C-alpha positions in Angstrom: 32.8 20.8 -9.9 30.3 22.2 -7.5 27.7 22.1 -10.2 28.5 18.5 -10.9 28.3 17.6 -7.2 24.9 19.3 -7.0 23.6 17.4 -10.0 24.8 14.1 -8.5 23.3 14.9 -5.1 19.9 15.6 -6.7 19.9 12.2 -8.5 18.3 9.2 -6.9 21.3 6.9 -6.7 21.7 7.3 -3.0 18.1 6.3 -2.4 18.4 2.9 -4.0 18.7 0.0 -1.5 19.5 -3.7 -1.8 15.8 -4.4 -1.1 14.8 -2.3 -4.1 17.2 -4.3 -6.3 15.5 -7.5 -5.2 12.1 -6.0 -6.2 13.5 -5.1 -9.6 14.1 -8.8 -10.0 10.6 -9.6 -8.9 9.2 -7.1 -11.4 11.4 -8.6 -14.1 9.9 -12.1 -13.4 6.4 -10.7 -13.6 7.2 -9.0 -16.8 8.6 -12.3 -18.2 5.5 -14.2 -17.2 3.2 -11.6 -18.7 5.2 -10.8 -22.0 7.2 -14.0 -22.8 4.8 -16.6 -21.4 1.6 -14.5 -22.0 0.1 -15.4 -18.6 -2.6 -12.8 -18.0 -0.6 -10.1 -19.7 -3.4 -7.5 -19.3 -2.9 -7.8 -15.5 0.7 -8.9 -14.9 2.3 -6.3 -17.2 0.7 -3.3 -15.4 1.4 -4.8 -12.0 5.0 -5.5 -12.8 5.5 -2.0 -14.1 3.9 -0.5 -11.0 6.1 -2.7 -8.7 9.2 -1.4 -10.6 8.0 2.2 -10.3 7.4 2.1 -6.6 10.9 0.7 -6.0 12.6 3.7 -7.8 13.2 7.1 -6.2 10.1 8.6 -7.9 7.8 11.3 -6.8 4.6 9.7 -8.1 2.9 9.7 -4.7 4.2 12.9 -3.2 6.0 15.8 -4.8 6.5 19.3 -3.5 8.6 22.4 -3.4 10.1 25.0 -1.2 8.0 27.9 -0.1 9.1 31.5 0.6 9.9 30.6 4.2 12.4 28.0 3.0 10.2 25.1 4.1 9.5 22.0 1.9 5.8 21.6 1.3 4.7 18.1 0.2 2.1 17.9 -2.5 0.1 14.8 -3.6 1.5 13.4 -6.8 0.0 11.5 -9.8 -0.4 8.1 -8.3 -1.7 9.4 -5.0 -4.9 10.3 -6.9 -4.9 7.3 -9.2 -4.5 4.9 -6.3 -7.6 6.4 -4.7 -9.5 4.1 -7.1 -8.3 1.2 -5.0 -8.5 2.9 -1.7 -12.0 4.1 -2.2 -13.0 0.8 -3.7 -13.9 2.1 -7.2 -11.8 0.0 -9.5 -12.9 -3.5 -8.5 -16.6 -2.8 -9.0 -15.9 -1.1 -12.3 -13.9 -4.1 -13.5 -17.0 -6.2 -12.5 -19.1 -4.0 -14.8 -16.9 -5.0 -17.7 -16.8 -8.7 -16.6 -20.6 -8.7 -16.6 -20.8 -7.2 -20.0 -18.4 -9.9 -21.3 -20.1 -12.8 -19.5 -22.7 -15.2 -21.0 -24.7 -16.7 -18.1 -26.7 -18.8 -20.6 -24.8 -22.1 -19.7 -25.5 -21.6 -16.0 -29.2 -20.8 -16.7 -29.5 -23.9 -19.0 -28.0 -26.2 -16.4 -28.7 -24.6 -12.9 -27.1 -27.4 -11.0 -23.7 -26.3 -12.1 -24.2 -23.4 -9.7 -23.4 -26.0 -7.0 -20.0 -26.6 -8.6 -19.2 -22.9 -8.3 -20.1 -23.1 -4.7 -18.1 -26.2 -4.0 -15.0 -24.5 -5.4 -15.2 -22.1 -2.5 -13.9 -24.9 -0.3 -10.4 -23.7 -0.9 -11.3 -20.2 0.4 -12.7 -21.6 3.7 -9.9 -24.2 4.1 -7.1 -21.8 3.6 -8.6 -19.1 5.8 -8.8 -21.7 8.6 -5.2 -22.8 8.0 -3.9 -19.2 8.0 -5.6 -18.6 11.4 -4.2 -21.8 12.8 -0.6 -20.7 12.0 -1.0 -18.0 14.6 0.6 -15.5 12.2 -2.5 -13.9 10.8 -5.6 -12.3 12.2 -9.1 -13.4 11.2 -9.3 -10.6 8.7 -5.9 -11.3 7.2 -6.7 -15.0 7.0 -10.0 -14.3 5.2 -8.2 -12.0 2.7 -5.6 -14.7 2.0 -8.2 -17.4 1.7 -10.1 -15.5 -1.0 -7.2 -16.1 -3.3 -8.7 -19.6 -3.8 -11.6 -18.0 -5.7 -9.1 -16.9 -8.4 -10.8 -13.6 -8.7 -8.4 -10.6 -8.6 -10.9 -7.8 -8.2 -12.7 -9.6 -5.3 -9.3 -10.3 -3.6 -8.5 -6.6 -3.8 -11.9 -5.5 -2.6 -11.8 -7.8 0.4 -8.2 -7.2 1.4 -8.8 -3.4 1.1 -11.4 -3.8 3.8 -9.9 -6.4 6.1 -6.1 -6.4 5.5 -5.1 -3.3 3.6 -1.4 -3.7 4.5 -1.4 -7.1 2.7 -3.0 -5.8 -0.5 0.2 -6.0 -2.5 1.1 -9.7 -1.9 -2.5 -10.9 -1.9 -3.3 -9.2 -5.2 0.0 -10.4 -6.8 -0.7 -14.0 -5.6 -4.3 -13.9 -6.9 -3.4 -12.6 -10.3 -0.4 -14.8 -10.7 -2.3 -17.9 -9.9 -5.1 -16.9 -12.3 -2.4 -16.6 -14.9 -1.0 -20.0 -14.0 -4.3 -21.8 -14.3 -3.2 -23.9 -17.3 -0.2 -25.1 -15.3 -1.7 -25.6 -11.9 -5.1 -27.2 -12.6 -4.3 -30.1 -15.1 -2.3 -32.3 -12.6 -5.0 -31.8 -10.0 -7.7 -32.7 -12.5 -5.8 -35.9 -13.5 -5.2 -36.8 -9.9 -8.9 -36.7 -8.8 -10.6 -38.2 -11.9 -10.4 -41.5 -13.7 -10.0 -42.1 -17.4 -13.6 -43.1 -17.7 -14.9 -40.0 -15.9 -12.8 -37.7 -18.2 -14.6 -39.2 -21.2 -18.2 -38.6 -20.0 -20.2 -36.8 -22.6 -22.9 -34.4 -21.2 -26.3 -33.7 -22.7 -26.5 -30.7 -25.0 -27.5 -27.5 -23.4 -30.9 -26.0 -24.3 -31.2 -22.5 -25.8 -31.9 -19.8 -23.3 -34.2 -16.9 -24.2 -33.4 -13.2 -23.8 -36.2 -12.9 -21.2 -34.6 -15.6 -19.1 -31.2 -13.9 -19.2 -32.7 -10.5 -18.2 -34.7 -12.0 -15.3 -31.6 -14.0 -14.2 -29.5 -10.8 -13.9 -32.1 -9.0 -11.9 -33.1 -11.9 -9.6 -29.4 -12.8 -8.8 -28.6 -9.2 -8.0 -31.6 -8.7 -5.7 -31.0 -12.1 -4.0 -27.3 -11.6 -3.4 -27.7 -8.1 -2.2 -30.4 -9.2 0.3 -28.2 -12.1 1.5 -24.9 -10.3 1.6 -25.4 -6.5 1.5 -21.7 -5.9 2.1 -20.8 -7.0 -1.4 -23.5 -5.0 -3.1 -21.0 -2.9 -5.1 -19.5 -6.0 -6.9 -22.7 -7.8 -7.5 -24.6 -4.7 -8.7 -22.0 -3.8 -11.2 -21.6 -7.4 -12.4 -25.3 -7.7 -13.1 -25.6 -4.2 -14.5 -23.0 -5.1 -17.1 -24.8 -8.4 -17.9 -28.2 -6.6 -18.1 -26.7 -4.2 -20.6 -25.4 -7.1 -22.6 -28.6 -9.1 -22.6 -31.3 -6.4 -23.0 -30.1 -5.8 -26.6 -30.9 -2.1 -26.8 -27.8 -0.4 -25.5 -25.1 -1.6 -27.8 -22.9 1.5 -27.3 -22.9 1.0 -23.6 -22.1 -2.7 -23.9 -19.1 -1.9 -26.2 -17.9 0.8 -23.9 -18.1 -1.6 -20.9 -16.4 -4.4 -22.7 -13.6 -2.3 -24.1 -12.7 1.3 -23.2 -14.0 1.3 -19.5 -12.6 -2.0 -18.4 -9.3 -1.5 -20.3 -8.6 1.9 -18.8 -9.5 0.8 -15.3 -7.3 -2.4 -15.7 -4.3 -0.2 -16.5 -4.9 2.0 -13.4 -5.8 -1.0 -11.1 -2.8 -3.0 -12.2 -0.3 -0.2 -11.7 -1.9 0.9 -8.5 -1.6 -2.7 -7.1 2.0 -2.8 -8.3 2.7 0.5 -6.5 1.8 -1.2 -3.2 4.8 -3.6 -3.5 7.4 -1.3 -1.8 10.4 -3.4 -0.9 10.1 -2.7 2.9 6.5 -3.9 2.8 6.7 -6.8 0.3 10.0 -8.5 1.3 8.7 -10.0 4.6 8.3 -13.6 5.7 4.5 -13.1 5.7 4.7 -12.5 1.9 6.2 -16.0 1.3 3.5 -17.5 3.5 0.8 -15.7 1.6 2.3 -17.0 -1.7 2.4 -20.5 -0.3 -1.1 -20.4 1.1 -2.4 -19.0 -2.2 -1.2 -22.3 -3.9 -3.1 -24.3 -1.2 -6.2 -22.2 -1.7 -6.2 -22.6 -5.4 -5.5 -26.3 -5.3 -8.2 -27.1 -2.8 -10.7 -25.0 -4.7 -10.0 -26.9 -7.8 -10.2 -30.3 -6.0 -13.4 -29.2 -4.3 -15.2 -28.6 -7.6 -13.9 -31.9 -9.0 -15.0 -34.0 -6.0 -18.4 -32.4 -5.8 -19.0 -33.2 -9.5 -18.2 -36.8 -8.7 -20.7 -36.7 -5.8 -23.3 -35.3 -8.2 -22.8 -38.4 -10.4 -23.3 -40.7 -7.5 -26.6 -38.9 -6.6 -27.7 -38.6 -10.2 -26.3 -41.4 -12.3 -28.8 -41.0 -15.1 -27.6 -37.5 -16.0 -23.8 -37.6 -15.3 -21.5 -34.6 -15.2 -18.0 -34.7 -16.5 -16.0 -34.0 -13.3 -13.5 -32.0 -15.3 -15.9 -29.1 -15.5 -15.9 -28.9 -11.7 -12.4 -27.5 -11.8 -13.9 -24.5 -13.6 -15.7 -23.5 -10.4 -12.9 -21.2 -9.7 -13.8 -17.8 -11.2 -10.9 -17.3 -13.6 -13.2 -16.6 -16.5 -13.0 -18.0 -19.1 -9.5 -19.5 -18.7 -10.6 -22.2 -16.2 -13.4 -23.3 -18.6 -10.9 -23.5 -21.5 -8.6 -25.7 -19.4 -11.5 -28.1 -18.8 -12.1 -28.2 -22.5 -8.4 -28.7 -23.3 -7.9 -31.5 -20.7 -11.1 -33.3 -21.8 -10.1 -33.1 -25.4 -6.9 -35.0 -24.7 -9.0 -38.1 -23.7 -11.8 -37.6 -26.2 -11.2 -35.1 -29.0 -14.9 -35.1 -29.9 -16.1 -34.2 -26.4 -16.8 -30.5 -26.2 -16.9 -29.3 -22.6 -16.3 -25.6 -23.0 -20.0 -24.4 -22.8 -20.7 -26.9 -20.0 -17.7 -25.6 -18.0 -18.8 -22.0 -18.4 -21.7 -22.8 -16.1 -19.6 -23.4 -13.0 -17.0 -20.9 -14.2 -19.4 -17.9 -14.0 -21.1 -19.4 -10.9 -17.6 -19.2 -9.3 -17.6 -15.4 -9.9 -20.8 -15.1 -7.9 -19.7 -17.6 -5.3 -16.4 -15.8 -4.6 -18.2 -12.5 -4.3 -20.7 -13.9 -1.8 -17.9 -15.5 0.2 -16.2 -12.1 0.4 -19.5 -10.5 1.5 -19.8 -13.0 4.3 -16.3 -12.4 5.5 -16.9 -8.6 5.5 -20.1 -8.9 7.4 -18.5 -11.0 10.1 -15.1 -9.5 10.3 -15.3 -6.0 8.9 
């Protein structure tokens, strides 16, 4: 009997709380969205798994044992070291390396004015940061970290919140990735609300071909320009453009494949589970988490509307070379999902209208725009 009692005492049942059980439900919902609905499964599945792990009586962060003096000595565990990739700001830039290697900036180079649409989509970032401050609940740094959710860029959200609001990293990252996954559900109603039937049928001029030299020069010029303007976001911009330079130079195929596959895949697993591990019940189940989730919807919606409305303004100023406003919604940097949504919605009104490549211009511009916005916040509030 004593042996059985000792076995039960050493189990983790006594450590399980009601709050942990609630987080099990949250983790189950995220798994459902990732597996059943296939909403950003590469991100939501690791995050959900990490959130479940951190709400179990595990020893993944700290383990230990008894020394000869009979004292328990804590020792850093597995995820103490893995999570340093987030704490030391290694994972987000490495993710950007893979993103750069996967991204074709050709549509943006061919139609440079779509860069403005990517900038206009940052309206949601600024608006939501302002609203968060006005509530009186959040500091300026916290508000900026919440606002960046509107950029629909998970690595940038993590990078910024790790600098300005580390204690809110879990809910901010979950909100950012969840809304990225829900782009096909959130954006179409907003796109329909802010555009007319005639505008949705606008056919844009075919994009010109872009030479390899232009692509190489673009990567270098953008990197130099952004780092000079916002040095605080150098890590993200440098790795993004390094990945793109590897892609476009045409002489390092092995490095491109590694960046597009093994490197980004391994880091995505560690980043997702590390973010999930920040969702401890006592930190996550707070009123501020609900506010962050709600403000994230506002940020995403306003960013989408900002891109749409600015595209309409461009048509007023340049009626001879109209832009289909639907591509303005792709100014959020959920690459390439937001561009695909522009194509899908446009095809419902004109099946022969191919908007995907046009939408990729503001889509990739949104990646740069969100990173620049994050750099500005860091320089002012960090």
